[in-house]
SEDRENLO-360604 format. One record per residue (C-alpha): x, y, z; residue in one letter. Coordinates in steps of 0.2 Angstrom, whole numbers, padded with zeros to 4 digits, always signed. Example, Ala and Ser with C-alpha at 12.3 -4.5 7.8 and 13.67 -1.06 7.14 Angstrom:
+0062-0022+0039A +0068-0005+0036S 
REM end
This chain:
+0089-0136+0011M +0081-0153+0007T +0064-0157+0014V +0070-0169+0027D +0081-0155+0034T +0067-0143+0034R +0057-0155+0042D +0071-0157+0056D +0070-0137+0057L +0051-0137+0060L +0052-0152+0071G +0065-0143+0083R +0055-0127+0083L +0040-0136+0087A +0048-0146+0101R +0056-0129+0108A +0038-0122+0110G +0038-0110+0095V +0020-0112+0089A +0018-0099+0075D +0028-0106+0062V +0024-0104+0043L +0033-0116+0031A +0020-0118+0017D +0023-0112-0001A +0012-0098-0001A +0020-0090+0015H +0037-0094+0010R +0033-0085-0007S +0026-0070+0002A +0041-0068+0012Y +0053-0071-0002S +0055-0052-0005S +0053-0036+0003D +0052-0019-0006A +0068-0023-0016S +0072-0031-0032L +0078-0047-0024Y +0070-0065-0021R +0077-0075-0008V +0066-0090-0002V +0066-0093+0016P +0065-0110+0024R +0052-0105+0037A +0044-0090+0044V +0043-0088+0063V +0031-0075+0070R +0037-0075+0088P +0025-0071+0103R +0038-0068+0116S +0057-0065+0118D +0057-0084+0123E +0051-0088+0106D +0065-0078+0098V +0078-0086+0110L +0071-0103+0106A +0072-0100+0087T +0090-0093+0089L +0095-0109+0098E +0088-0121+0085V +0095-0111+0071C +0112-0110+0079R +0113-0129+0082A +0107-0132+0063L +0118-0118+0055G +0102-0110+0048V +0102-0091+0045P +0091-0079+0054V +0084-0063+0047T +0074-0051+0057A +0059-0042+0048R +0047-0029+0053G +0035-0023+0039A +0046-0029+0025G +0047-0011+0017T +0065-0012+0014S +0071-0007-0003V +0087-0013-0002A +0084-0032+0002G +0088-0030+0020N +0073-0040+0026A +0074-0056+0016I +0085-0072+0020G +0088-0090+0015P +0085-0097+0032G +0071-0092+0046V +0063-0075+0044V +0058-0068+0061L +0043-0058+0058D +0040-0046+0073F +0025-0037+0066S +0012-0050+0069R +0013-0052+0089H +0027-0041+0096L +0019-0025+0091D +0014-0016+0107K +0019+0001+0115V +0023-0005+0132L +0025+0012+0141D +0024+0030+0137V +0034+0041+0150D +0027+0058+0147A +0039+0066+0160A +0054+0058+0153A +0048+0061+0135R +0052+0042+0131T +0042+0027+0125A +0046+0008+0127R +0040-0002+0112V +0042-0019+0105Q +0052-0021+0089A +0036-0024+0078G +0027-0009+0084T +0021+0001+0069V +0027+0019+0068H +0009+0026+0067A +0004+0016+0083T +0018+0023+0092L +0013+0041+0087Q -0005+0037+0092A +0000+0032+0109A +0011+0047+0111A -0001+0060+0104R -0013+0061+0119P +0003+0067+0129H +0007+0081+0116G +0022+0070+0110L +0028+0062+0095R +0043+0051+0088F +0053+0063+0078G +0059+0053+0062P +0044+0051+0049D +0048+0040+0034P +0035+0040+0020S +0030+0022+0025T +0025+0028+0043H +0008+0021+0042T +0015+0002+0041R +0034+0002+0045C +0040-0004+0061T +0051+0004+0074I +0062-0012+0074G +0064-0010+0055G +0068+0009+0057M +0082+0004+0069I +0089-0009+0058G +0091+0003+0043N +0093+0019+0054N +0078+0027+0045S +0076+0046+0043C +0061+0053+0034G +0056+0071+0028S +0060+0080+0044R +0077+0074+0049T +0083+0092+0049L +0072+0095+0064G +0072+0079+0073Y +0087+0069+0067G +0089+0050+0062R +0082+0035+0071T +0100+0034+0079S +0098+0051+0086D +0081+0046+0094N +0085+0029+0102V +0089+0030+0120V +0092+0011+0123G +0089-0007+0116L +0085-0024+0122A +0093-0037+0110A +0098-0055+0109L +0115-0061+0102T +0116-0076+0091L +0122-0086+0106D +0106-0082+0115G +0114-0069+0127E +0103-0054+0132R +0110-0037+0131L +0102-0021+0137S +0109-0003+0132T +0104+0013+0138G +0110+0029+0146R +0113+0035+0164D +0107+0051+0172E +0122+0060+0165Q +0118+0054+0148G +0133+0042+0147R +0130+0025+0137P +0126+0010+0148T +0127-0009+0144L +0120-0024+0154E +0125-0041+0148G +0136-0047+0134A +0152-0042+0143R +0163-0053+0133T +0156-0046+0117I +0159-0029+0124A +0177-0032+0129E +0182-0040+0112N +0173-0025+0103L +0183-0012+0113Q +0199-0021+0108A +0195-0021+0090V +0191-0002+0091V +0207+0002+0100R +0216-0007+0086A +0208+0004+0073N +0206+0021+0080L +0213+0030+0066A +0200+0022+0054V +0186+0025+0066A +0190+0043+0068R +0193+0048+0050T +0181+0038+0039E +0164+0039+0048F +0151+0052+0052A +0158+0064+0039T +0141+0071+0037F +0123+0067+0044P +0117+0055+0031R +0132+0043+0030Q +0122+0028+0034V +0132+0014+0024S +0142+0002+0033G +0142+0000+0052Y +0141+0017+0063A +0159+0014+0070V +0160+0032+0076E +0148+0027+0091H +0161+0015+0098L +0175+0028+0100L +0181+0031+0117P +0176+0049+0117E +0158+0044+0113R +0158+0032+0128G +0158+0016+0118F +0139+0018+0113D +0133+0001+0108L +0116+0008+0105T +0122+0019+0091G +0132+0004+0083L +0116-0008+0083L +0105+0006+0075V +0108+0004+0056G +0117-0013+0058S +0103-0021+0048E +0100-0036+0059G +0118-0043+0056T +0125-0041+0074L +0110-0045+0085A +0091-0046+0085V +0083-0031+0093V +0067-0035+0103T +0063-0019+0112E +0068-0001+0110A +0066+0014+0122T +0064+0030+0111V +0065+0048+0113R +0049+0058+0110L +0048+0076+0106V +0035+0090+0106V +0029+0097+0090D +0031+0115+0087P +0014+0125+0088A +0016+0131+0070H +0021+0124+0054R +0022+0135+0038L +0026+0126+0021L +0036+0137+0009V +0035+0130-0009V +0051+0137-0020L +0051+0135-0039G +0067+0134-0049Y +0071+0131-0067P +0078+0114-0065D +0082+0102-0051F +0101+0105-0050G +0097+0124-0047T +0085+0119-0033A +0099+0109-0026G +0111+0124-0027D +0099+0134-0016A +0100+0121-0002V +0115+0128+0008P +0106+0145+0009T +0089+0137+0014I +0098+0128+0029L +0103+0145+0036E +0085+0147+0041F +0084+0131+0051E +0070+0122+0042P +0063+0106+0049T +0062+0099+0032A +0068+0103+0014C +0061+0091+0001E +0064+0092-0018G +0053+0086-0032I +0053+0091-0050D +0040+0091-0065S +0044+0072-0069R +0035+0065-0053I +0022+0079-0053V +0016+0073-0070E +0015+0056-0064V +0004+0061-0050V -0008+0071-0062R -0008+0056-0073S -0012+0043-0060R -0023+0054-0048R -0031+0066-0060G -0028+0084-0065P -0035+0091-0048D -0023+0079-0038S -0009+0093-0038V -0013+0110-0031P -0007+0125-0040P +0013+0126-0039L +0023+0141-0040P +0032+0144-0057G +0047+0133-0062G +0050+0114-0066T +0057+0110-0049S +0052+0114-0032W +0058+0113-0014L +0045+0111+0000F +0053+0119+0015V +0045+0118+0032E +0048+0132+0044I +0041+0128+0062A +0041+0137+0078G +0031+0141+0093D +0030+0159+0089D +0019+0162+0073L +0026+0179+0070G +0044+0173+0071E +0040+0159+0059A +0032+0170+0047R +0047+0182+0047D +0059+0167+0044R +0049+0161+0030A +0047+0179+0023R +0066+0181+0024R +0069+0163+0017L +0060+0168+0001V +0070+0184-0001E +0087+0174-0001R +0082+0158-0009A +0084+0163-0027G +0068+0155-0032A +0059+0161-0049V +0043+0160-0039D +0036+0155-0022S +0021+0151-0011L +0019+0151+0008I +0005+0140+0015V +0000+0141+0033E -0016+0131+0032D -0011+0112+0036A -0026+0106+0026A -0019+0115+0010K -0001+0109+0013A -0007+0091+0015A -0010+0088-0004P +0007+0094-0008L +0016+0084+0006W +0006+0069-0001R +0015+0070-0018I +0031+0067-0009R +0025+0054+0003E +0018+0043-0011D +0034+0046-0022G +0042+0028-0020A +0025+0020-0027G +0021+0033-0039L +0039+0033-0047A +0036+0014-0051G +0035+0020-0069R +0050+0029-0077A +0047+0044-0089P +0050+0031-0103S +0034+0022-0098G +0044+0007-0093L +0044-0001-0075P +0056+0009-0064A +0065-0001-0051H +0074+0002-0034A +0093-0003-0032G +0101+0014-0033W +0088+0022-0022E +0094+0033-0008D +0112+0039-0010A +0117+0055-0001A +0130+0068-0003V +0135+0083+0008P +0121+0096+0006P +0133+0109+0000A +0136+0098-0015R +0119+0092-0019I +0116+0104-0034G +0131+0098-0044D +0128+0080-0039Y +0110+0081-0046L +0117+0088-0063R +0130+0075-0064D +0118+0061-0059F +0107+0066-0073D +0121+0065-0085V +0126+0047-0079L +0107+0041-0081V +0108+0047-0099E +0125+0039-0103Q +0117+0023-0097H +0102+0025-0108G +0090+0025-0093L +0077+0038-0087S +0072+0042-0069A +0062+0053-0058M +0073+0059-0044P +0065+0066-0028Y +0069+0067-0010G +0077+0075+0005H +0088+0088-0003L +0090+0097+0013G +0100+0082+0019D +0108+0079+0003G +0098+0062+0000C +0090+0058-0016V +0078+0044-0020H +0076+0038-0037V +0070+0023-0047R +0077+0019-0064L +0070+0009-0079D +0084-0005-0078F +0080-0017-0092P +0080-0031-0080L +0068-0041-0090D +0079-0042-0106R +0095-0051-0110P +0110-0044-0101G +0099-0033-0090G +0107-0038-0073P +0123-0034-0081G +0118-0017-0086K +0111-0015-0068F +0128-0019-0061R +0137-0007-0073A +0126+0007-0068F +0127+0004-0049L +0146+0004-0050E +0147+0020-0059D +0134+0028-0048A +0144+0022-0033A +0160+0030-0039D +0150+0046-0043L +0144+0047-0025V +0161+0043-0018V +0169+0058-0028R +0157+0070-0020Y +0161+0063-0003G +0144+0054-0001G +0137+0038+0005S +0129+0024-0005L +0114+0024+0007S +0107+0039+0016G +0093+0031+0025E +0088+0014+0019H +0104+0004+0023G +0115-0006+0011D +0106-0023+0010G +0109-0033-0005R +0108-0018-0017A +0124-0010-0011R +0134-0020+0001S +0145-0027-0012E +0149-0009-0017L +0156-0004+0000L +0174-0006-0005P +0171+0008-0017R +0167+0020-0002M +0177+0013+0012Y +0196+0009+0013S +0202-0009+0015P +0206-0005+0033A +0188+0000+0036A +0181-0015+0028M +0193-0026+0039D +0185-0016+0053L +0168-0021+0048F +0173-0039+0047R +0181-0039+0064S +0165-0031+0071I +0154-0044+0063K +0166-0058+0069Q +0164-0052+0087V +0145-0053+0087F +0142-0067+0074D +0157-0078+0070P +0145-0091+0061A +0138-0077+0050N +0121-0083+0053L +0112-0066+0056L +0106-0059+0040N +0120-0066+0029P +0123-0058+0012G +0122-0041+0020V +0136-0029+0024L +0150-0041+0028V +0153-0055+0015D +0139-0049+0004P +0130-0057-0010D +0133-0049-0027P +0122-0034-0031V +0115-0043-0047D +0111-0060-0039A +0094-0066-0036A +0084-0052-0045I +0067-0058-0046R +0061-0048-0061V +0076-0054-0072A +0070-0073-0069S +0052-0070-0074A +0046-0083-0086R +0034-0077-0101P +0016-0081-0100V +0012-0093-0114A -0006-0095-0113R -0019-0082-0120P -0024-0070-0107L -0042-0064-0104A -0039-0047-0098F -0030-0034-0109G -0018-0026-0096Y -0017-0012-0107H -0007-0001-0095A +0007-0014-0095D +0007-0017-0114G -0003-0033-0113G +0011-0041-0102D +0004-0050-0087F +0022-0051-0080N +0023-0032-0080Q +0006-0031-0071A +0011-0043-0058V +0028-0035-0055H +0021-0018-0053R +0021-0022-0034C +0036-0014-0028T +0033-0019-0011G +0031-0002-0002V +0018-0011+0009G +0004+0002+0009K -0008-0013+0008C -0003-0016+0027R -0008+0001+0033A -0024+0002+0044D -0037+0010+0033T -0047+0015+0048A -0033+0028+0052V -0027+0030+0033L -0043+0030+0024G -0047+0020+0008G -0051+0002+0006V -0035-0008+0003M -0032-0022+0010C -0047-0027+0021P -0042-0046+0022S -0024-0042+0028F -0032-0031+0042L -0044-0046+0046A -0030-0059+0047T -0014-0049+0050R -0005-0062+0039T +0007-0057+0025E +0000-0069+0011K -0017-0061+0014D -0010-0043+0009S -0010-0037-0009T +0009-0037-0008R +0009-0055-0002G -0003-0060-0015R +0008-0051-0028A +0024-0060-0022R +0015-0077-0023V +0010-0073-0041L +0028-0067-0045Q +0034-0084-0038E +0022-0092-0050M +0031-0083-0064L +0049-0082-0057D +0052-0097-0045G +0047-0115-0041D +0036-0114-0025L +0020-0110-0036A +0025-0116-0054P +0009-0113-0062D -0009-0106-0062W -0016-0121-0052R -0003-0122-0039A -0010-0124-0021P +0001-0109-0015A -0007-0097-0029V -0025-0102-0024H -0021-0101-0005D -0015-0084-0007A -0030-0078-0017L -0043-0086-0007D -0047-0073+0004L -0045-0058-0009C -0062-0050-0008L -0060-0043-0026S -0064-0027-0018C -0052-0018-0030K -0047-0006-0017G -0029-0009-0022C -0033-0003-0040A -0034+0015-0033S -0025+0014-0016D -0009+0005-0021C +0003+0018-0026P +0009+0006-0040T -0008+0002-0047G -0010-0017-0043I -0027-0023-0048D -0028-0040-0038M -0046-0042-0042A -0041-0043-0061A -0026-0055-0057Y -0038-0066-0046K -0050-0067-0060S -0037-0072-0073E -0030-0085-0061V -0047-0093-0059L -0051-0092-0078H -0034-0100-0082Q -0035-0114-0068S -0053-0119-0072Y -0055-0117-0090K -0062-0133-0097G -0062-0141-0079R -0075-0144-0066L -0077-0128-0055R -0082-0125-0037P -0100-0126-0033R -0102-0107-0030S -0095-0104-0048H -0111-0111-0054Y -0122-0104-0041S -0116-0087-0037L -0106-0085-0052G -0121-0086-0063R -0133-0078-0052L -0141-0066-0065P -0146-0081-0075R -0154-0089-0060W -0162-0073-0056S -0171-0072-0073R -0178-0090-0070L -0184-0085-0053A -0192-0070-0060A -0205-0080-0069R -0212-0086-0052M -0204-0075-0038P -0216-0080-0024R -0213-0098-0027L -0194-0095-0027A -0195-0085-0011N -0206-0099-0003A -0194-0112-0008M -0179-0104+0000T -0188-0103+0016K -0192-0121+0019L -0179-0127+0032P -0175-0143+0023G -0174-0136+0005V -0165-0120+0011R -0151-0131+0019G -0149-0142+0004V -0149-0127-0008A -0136-0118+0002L -0125-0133+0003F -0127-0136-0016L -0124-0118-0020A -0108-0117-0009G -0116-0104+0002V -0112-0102+0020D -0128-0108+0030K -0127-0093+0042R -0131-0081+0026R -0149-0075+0023A -0155-0078+0005I -0162-0061-0001P -0180-0061-0007E -0184-0059-0026F -0195-0044-0030A -0212-0048-0034P -0211-0037-0050Q -0194-0033-0058T -0190-0015-0063F -0190-0019-0082R -0207-0026-0081R -0213-0011-0071W -0205+0001-0083F -0213-0007-0098R -0230-0008-0090S -0229+0011-0085T -0220+0018-0100A -0236+0023-0109A -0241+0034-0094Q -0226+0043-0093R -0222+0058-0105P -0206+0056-0115V -0199+0074-0112E -0181+0080-0107G -0164+0074-0112K -0162+0055-0115P -0152+0044-0103V -0151+0026-0103V -0153+0017-0086L -0141+0002-0085F -0153-0009-0076V -0142-0022-0068D -0147-0039-0062S -0147-0035-0043F -0157-0019-0045T -0169-0027-0057D -0173-0043-0047H -0169-0038-0029F -0171-0019-0028S -0182-0012-0041P -0188+0002-0030D -0170+0009-0032I -0172+0011-0051A -0190+0018-0048K -0182+0031-0037A -0169+0034-0050A -0183+0037-0064V -0191+0050-0052E -0175+0059-0048V -0169+0060-0066L -0185+0066-0072A -0185+0080-0060A -0168+0085-0066A -0174+0086-0084G -0170+0068-0091Y -0180+0056-0100A -0174+0039-0093P -0175+0025-0105Q -0170+0006-0104V -0164-0006-0117T -0176-0016-0127A -0166-0032-0121E -0159-0035-0104P -0141-0030-0102V -0128-0037-0089C -0110-0032-0085C -0105-0050-0081G -0099-0045-0064L -0103-0062-0056T -0094-0071-0070W -0079-0060-0069I -0077-0062-0050S -0077-0081-0052T -0065-0081-0067G -0078-0087-0080Q -0070-0074-0092L -0075-0082-0109D -0093-0080-0103A -0090-0063-0096A -0084-0058-0113K -0098-0065-0122R -0110-0056-0111I -0101-0040-0111L -0100-0041-0130G -0119-0042-0131S -0121-0028-0119T -0109-0016-0129V -0120-0020-0145Q -0136-0015-0135R -0128+0001-0129L -0117+0006-0143R -0130+0017-0152E -0133+0027-0136A -0114+0029-0133A -0112+0035-0151A -0126+0048-0150Q -0118+0055-0134G -0132+0048-0122T -0126+0045-0105P -0127+0028-0098I -0132+0029-0080V -0127+0015-0068G -0135+0012-0052L -0126-0003-0044E -0108+0003-0041P -0099-0014-0045S -0108-0015-0061C -0105+0002-0066T -0087-0001-0061G -0086-0015-0073V -0092-0004-0087L -0080+0009-0083R -0065-0001-0079G -0065-0020-0084D -0075-0018-0100L -0061-0010-0111P -0049-0023-0104E -0060-0038-0108L -0068-0032-0124V -0055-0023-0135D -0065-0012-0147S -0069+0006-0151A -0088+0002-0146D -0083-0005-0129A -0072+0010-0125R -0086+0022-0131A -0098+0013-0119V -0085+0014-0105S -0083+0033-0108E -0102+0036-0108A -0105+0027-0092T -0109+0038-0077V -0115+0037-0059T -0131+0047-0055V -0121+0059-0044A -0109+0062-0059E -0123+0065-0071L -0132+0077-0059L -0116+0086-0055A -0114+0091-0074R -0132+0095-0077T -0134+0114-0080P -0145+0123-0068G -0149+0107-0057W -0149+0110-0038T -0153+0095-0026P -0168+0095-0015P -0164+0100+0003S -0157+0087+0014L -0155+0099+0028S -0156+0090+0046G -0153+0074+0037V -0139+0064+0045R -0130+0051+0034V -0119+0036+0038V -0112+0033+0021A -0103+0016+0015Q -0096+0019-0002P -0094+0004-0012H -0077-0003-0014C -0078-0003-0033H -0085+0015-0034Q -0071+0020-0023H -0058+0012-0034A -0065+0015-0051V -0076+0031-0051M -0073+0038-0035G -0085+0045-0022W -0082+0063-0024D -0097+0068-0034A -0108+0060-0021D -0100+0068-0006A -0101+0085-0015K -0120+0082-0019L -0124+0078-0001L -0114+0093+0005K -0123+0105-0007T -0140+0098-0002A -0136+0101+0017G -0134+0083+0024A -0122+0079+0038T -0112+0065+0032V -0101+0052+0041T -0091+0043+0028R -0084+0026+0031L -0069+0019+0023G -0064+0001+0021G -0075-0013+0015C -0091-0020+0020C -0084-0037+0020G -0097-0045+0009L -0090-0040-0008A -0101-0049-0020G -0100-0068-0019N -0085-0068-0007F -0093-0066+0009G -0107-0078+0005V -0096-0092+0000E -0093-0107+0012R -0076-0104+0021G -0077-0085+0020H -0090-0081+0033Y -0078-0076+0048E -0066-0066+0038V -0081-0057+0031S -0087-0053+0048V -0070-0047+0054Q -0069-0035+0038V -0086-0028+0043A -0080-0026+0061E -0066-0015+0055Q -0078+0001+0051Q -0095-0004+0046L -0103-0013+0061L -0095-0002+0074P -0102+0013+0065A -0119+0005+0063L -0119+0002+0082R -0115+0020+0085R -0128+0027+0074A -0142+0037+0082E -0160+0035+0079E -0165+0044+0063G -0149+0042+0054E -0149+0036+0037V -0137+0021+0032F -0132+0026+0014L -0125+0012+0004A -0128+0011-0015D -0120-0006-0016G -0131-0021-0015F -0117-0030-0006S -0116-0017+0007C -0134-0016+0010R -0135-0035+0012T -0121-0036+0024Q -0129-0022+0035A -0146-0031+0035A -0138-0048+0038D -0126-0043+0052L -0134-0028+0060A -0152-0029+0055G -0150-0011+0047V -0159-0007+0031E -0148+0003+0019G -0154+0016+0006R -0147+0021-0011H -0143+0039-0015L -0157+0040-0027V -0169+0035-0014Q -0164+0048-0002V -0165+0061-0016L -0182+0054-0021A -0188+0055-0002D -0183+0074-0002A -0192+0077-0018L -0208+0071-0011R -0208+0081+0005K -0222+0095+0003P -0209+0109+0005E -0198+0102-0009A 
REM end
C-alpha cells in the first residue's frame, strides 16, 4: 500500500469518527507479529472504543478493499492475530465485564476482556469461567473465541465452544447478528437472515461431509466447526463462529457460561519411564473422570531447574516423565478414594498425592510457563512454534508420542513436548534452523511430515490454538476435497471479498512465507554486551521474545515486576513484547531499518530499564540491556541528550559536589539557579534534588578506622556513589550489623563504581572502562574468597549480572560470583541469628534489579526469622534510576508508582516501616508521598541498639 493510499485510509477513518488509530512505524512494528513465527505488517491499528467504531472501520475497509484482522492480546502461536490491513485491537478499550448473572451462571463480556478479569468478576459469586489456558493472565475472551481455546482443565470444563452461550458480532457488510439460546436450550439467531439462509443451503448440500468428517474427537479444532450447523444440532451459529479465527465475522461481545468450582482438588503426580509410556496410561486415567491430565518429561523439568534454580522444582516421583492428574469433587473422602484407586491402576513406577494447593502450585507452574520455558530446545538452540498443538484421540496418544520423537530425530531436530495428554493434545517447540540457508524449506518439510503423521492417527493439526498461518495450508492433508470446498462455501457466504483475516483457513498463505526469524539481517557493528546466553548473537537475543505476552499481565495480580510502562499506558509498543518486535523490525524489516530509527527510540523511550523482564519473562528477554545497546550504538561519537551528561554521569558530579556539599546544596535551592540547572540537566522541574551528605561514608570510614578493632572475617563493602554521597548512614549501619555478625568490613583504597548510570544511558565504552577499573580494585578480594557486599541493589545487580557481559575476563566473573547482598551474606553466616523484629510491621518495596538479578528471598526469610510482619509490594516504584527524573517521563513515572507503591503508602498505618533498599525507591516515596524509606541494614541496626537486644 502506498503512502497516499494509507493516507486515504487514515483520512477516511478520521472522517468516520474513529479516533484511536495508530499508523506510525513503532506501532505497526509492534503489531506485525503475535506469538507466532510470522511477520505481517499492518497498514494501521484501530483500537475501537465502541461497536460504532468497529462498524465504521469495517465500512471504510470494505470501501477501500482493505483487510481487517481482529486481535485480543496477540498471544496466538499460529499467526491468527496479524494481518496486512487494519488490525482491530479490542484489548485497549472494549475490555469490560458488562454483567454477571449469578442465578443463570452466565456473564456478558466485551471481546477484549482479559480472562483473569472475568475470573475476578465471577469469583465473589463463587463462580468461574471454565477454560483456563496458560496465558489466562492476559489472553482475552475474544481471542479464546477466535481460536476455540481450551487449557489444562478441558476434561472438566470443556473447550471455549462448550462454554459460550451467545455472541454479538458484526459481518463485513456491517450487519449486526446476535446468537444465543432459548429457554429450551435451542440455538437462536437475530439478524443476518440472508447469511443464515445461504448457510443453511450450503449445509444441506453437504450433509454427508458435515456428518462424517467433523467432531470425530473433542480436540478436533482445525478448520471450521461445521458439525454445529447440522439440522440435528439446531443450526448453532455460535458453535460455528467459535474457532473461526475472525474469518467470518467480528465478535464484539459474548455471553459465557460460568461454573462452580468443586470444593476439593487433589493433584496426583504419576512417574513413568518415558513419555510414550505415560501416554499409554491415559485411557485408564480417564476412567476416573479427572478434571485435568497434563504431561511433562525430564526435558522441560531440566529447563525449569536451569532457569529458575534447583529449588524451583519440588521433589517429583521416580521416573523421567510425569502425568499431573487433578481429581476434584465436593466430597473430600470420595476424591481421596478416587485418587487412591487411580494410583493403583495407573501403572506408574512412582506416585505422589498432593492435597495442599500451596504445594501443588509450583508443580502446575512448570506446565503453565511451558511455552516460554521451552523457548530453548535440548540442543541449546532457539526453539520455535509452528507445529505447536496437534492432537490425536487420547487412546492413541502413547504411540503417537513415540512416533513423533522418531520423526523429530529423522529431521535432525530436538524438542521438549508437553501438554494436555488427557485430551490427546501435545505442545512442542522445535529448533528449526530458520536463521540458516534453507531453513524455511526444512520447516515446511517437517510440517508436512508431521501433518501426515497426525492424520494417520486420526488427529487434528490443531488441538486448541487454531490453524492460522502455521497450519491452514496443510488442511487438505487432513480433510477431503469436499470438506475443503465446504470451507470455501462457508467463507463465501460471510465474506465474499475475503477481507476478514485473509491468509487463514481459506485461500491460506504458505506455511513458510513471512517468517520473521528467517529474514533477520546480521549485526555488523561490534556489540558492547556479550549476550553470552545467545552465543554473542544480538539477533538471537532479540528473537528470544516468542510473544507469549506475559509482559501484558497485571503484576498487581500476578506478582513480579514486568512490565510497568505497559501497565501505565496499556499500549502494545510500551510492552516488553512490543519493544522486542520493534527491535526485530530493526533486524528483519524496513520500518525501523537501523539503530537510530525513530521507531526504535519511540518504543524504547518509556522502558524504565527496570530489568523486570530479565527474570519475569519466560524467554529471558533483558530489555534493559537491549536499550543500553541501542543508545550506545545510536549516540557513539555523536551529541547525546542532556540527561546523559548530567544523570548519566552523576557519580562524577557527585564527587565534585562532595568537596563542598553545603555549597552544592545551597545552590540547588536557589529558585533561579535551580530551574536553570534542572533544564540544562534534562530533569523534570517537578522533581526534588536530593541533598548531598555533609560527609561521605568513605571519608567517615577513613577518619574512624583507627578507632575500630579489626577483628572478624574480612568483607569488602562495595561503596556505591549513591550510598557514599547521599545515604552514608546506610553504610554506617551496614558496618554495625556486619561487625555484630562477626565480620570486619573493609573498603577499597580507591573509590569504586559499577558504572550503572553510564550503562542506563548507553555510554557503554565509559562503563566498560569504569568496570574494568573496579574489577582491578576488587580482584584480589575475589581471589581470596572475601565476600564483596553490595548495599545499593541496582549497583549490586550490575556486578552480579551486567559485569561479566560487559567485561569478558576471569577476574570479572570472579568479582561477579563474590558479590552478595547483606541478607545473602548473613543467611550463610554460621551461628548468626537476627535481632528481634517482633512487633515491627514492614511495607517492603524490593528493588526491581534485586528482584530480577539477585532475588529477594534471602531478605524475606531474614525478616520472617526476625519476627517482622511484612507486606511485600510487587511492581516497580516508577523512578527507576534516571528514568523518572528525565523530562518527558514524569507522568508515566507517577502512573507506575500508582500501580502498587503509592496506594500501599496511603494505606500504611502509623508506625509501619517503609523498607526500600533502593535509592530510587526511597527517593520516589519521599518525592511523591513524603515517606522516608529505610534500608534493611538500618532496620537491623535499630534492633541491635535496643536495650533488650
